C-alpha positions as CSV (number, residue, x, y, z in Angstrom):
1,V,0.0,0.0,0.0
2,Q,1.3,3.4,-0.9
3,V,-0.1,6.7,0.5
4,V,1.5,9.7,-1.0
5,E,0.7,13.3,0.0
6,S,1.4,16.4,-2.1
7,G,0.4,20.0,-2.4
8,G,2.3,21.4,0.6
9,G,4.6,24.4,0.4
10,V,5.4,27.8,1.7
11,V,2.4,30.2,1.6
12,Q,1.7,33.6,3.0
13,A,-0.8,34.0,5.8
14,G,-4.3,34.4,4.4
15,G,-3.6,32.2,1.4
16,S,-5.0,28.8,0.5
17,L,-3.7,25.4,-0.3
18,R,-5.3,22.1,-1.5
19,L,-3.5,19.1,-0.3
20,S,-3.8,15.8,-2.2
21,C,-3.3,12.2,-1.2
22,Q,-2.9,9.5,-3.8
23,V,-3.5,6.0,-2.6
24,S,-2.6,2.7,-4.4
25,G,-2.5,-0.9,-3.4
26,L,-5.9,-1.0,-1.8
27,R,-9.5,-0.5,-2.9
28,F,-9.7,3.2,-2.2
29,D,-13.5,3.3,-2.2
30,E,-13.6,0.6,0.6
31,Y,-11.6,2.8,3.0
32,F,-12.6,5.7,5.2
33,M,-9.9,8.3,4.8
34,G,-8.6,11.1,6.9
35,W,-6.0,13.8,7.6
36,F,-3.7,14.4,10.5
37,R,-1.2,17.2,11.1
38,Q,1.9,17.6,13.4
39,A,3.1,21.0,14.2
40,P,6.7,21.6,15.4
41,G,7.2,20.4,18.9
42,K,3.7,19.0,19.2
43,Q,2.0,15.5,18.9
44,R,0.3,14.5,15.7
45,E,-3.4,15.2,15.8
46,G,-6.3,14.2,13.7
47,I,-8.1,16.8,11.6
48,S,-10.9,15.2,9.7
49,C,-12.1,11.9,8.2
50,I,-14.5,11.0,5.4
51,N,-16.6,8.0,4.6
52,W,-16.5,5.8,1.5
53,G,-18.8,7.8,-0.7
54,G,-17.6,11.2,0.5
55,D,-21.1,12.3,1.7
56,N,-20.3,12.1,5.4
57,T,-17.5,14.0,7.0
58,Y,-16.2,14.4,10.5
59,Y,-14.0,17.1,11.9
60,K,-12.2,16.6,15.2
61,D,-12.2,19.3,17.8
62,P,-11.1,22.1,17.4
63,Y,-11.2,21.8,13.6
64,N,-15.0,21.4,13.5
65,E,-15.5,25.1,14.2
66,A,-12.9,26.1,11.6
67,A,-14.6,23.8,9.2
68,K,-17.9,25.5,9.7
69,K,-16.2,28.8,8.7
70,G,-14.9,27.1,5.6
71,R,-11.3,27.0,6.7
72,F,-10.9,23.2,6.3
73,T,-12.7,21.0,3.8
74,I,-12.1,17.3,3.3
75,S,-13.2,15.6,0.1
76,R,-12.4,12.6,-2.1
77,D,-12.5,11.5,-5.7
78,N,-12.9,7.7,-5.7
79,A,-12.4,7.5,-9.5
80,K,-8.9,9.0,-9.0
81,S,-8.2,7.2,-5.6
82,T,-7.4,10.7,-4.2
83,L,-8.2,12.4,-1.0
84,Y,-8.1,16.2,-0.6
85,L,-7.9,18.8,2.1
86,Q,-8.6,22.4,1.2
87,I,-7.2,24.8,3.7
88,N,-8.3,28.5,3.4
89,S,-7.3,31.6,5.3
90,L,-4.0,30.0,6.3
91,K,-2.4,31.1,9.6
92,P,1.1,30.7,10.9
93,D,-0.3,28.2,13.4
94,D,-1.2,26.0,10.5
95,T,2.5,25.3,9.9
96,A,2.8,21.6,10.2
97,M,3.5,18.3,8.5
98,Y,0.2,17.1,7.1
99,Y,-0.5,13.3,6.8
100,C,-3.0,11.3,5.0
101,A,-4.4,8.1,6.4
102,A,-6.5,5.2,5.2
103,G,-8.4,3.1,7.7
104,G,-10.5,0.0,7.2
105,Y,-13.2,1.0,9.7
106,D,-16.8,1.8,8.9
107,Y,-17.2,4.8,11.2
108,C,-15.7,8.3,11.5
109,D,-15.3,9.7,15.0
110,D,-12.6,10.5,17.5
111,S,-11.6,6.9,18.0
112,W,-11.0,6.5,14.2
113,F,-7.9,8.6,14.4
114,K,-6.3,6.5,17.2
115,N,-7.2,3.2,15.5
116,V,-5.8,4.4,12.1
117,E,-2.5,5.5,13.7
118,D,-2.1,2.1,15.2
119,F,-3.5,-0.2,12.5
120,G,-4.1,1.9,9.3
121,Y,-2.0,3.3,6.6
122,L,-0.3,6.7,6.8
123,G,1.8,8.5,4.3
124,Q,5.1,10.3,4.8
125,G,3.5,13.7,4.9
126,T,3.6,17.0,3.1
127,Q,5.0,20.1,4.7
128,V,2.9,23.3,5.0
129,T,4.7,26.4,6.1
130,V,2.7,29.6,6.6
131,S,4.7,32.9,6.7
132,S,3.3,35.9,8.5
């Protein structure tokens, strides 16, 4: 199984990025997918996960409030075996390594993130750096 993130980079505060995650070696449409991030000096934390069909999403606290404001949006294209994370109004605090994950679980809640870290598939990450 290969999980490869892309789309990171250096961006000014207020800008936007769309991160992508290409998955191979498994039936993409049979896996719930999600995003994590790890800021410098902090533990990796879950951001969001999405169900098989892409019509049900979950954002972990505190990202749910940011998602309601349109700052984070998770989506997927099963035909392309690709997961996306749109991040708008970027802030310096968004500077982190962003990881994509695939988990063979049929639910999306806080426990999904722990289970995926232990038993799922994670990529190597893509670096996002936001300058002020």
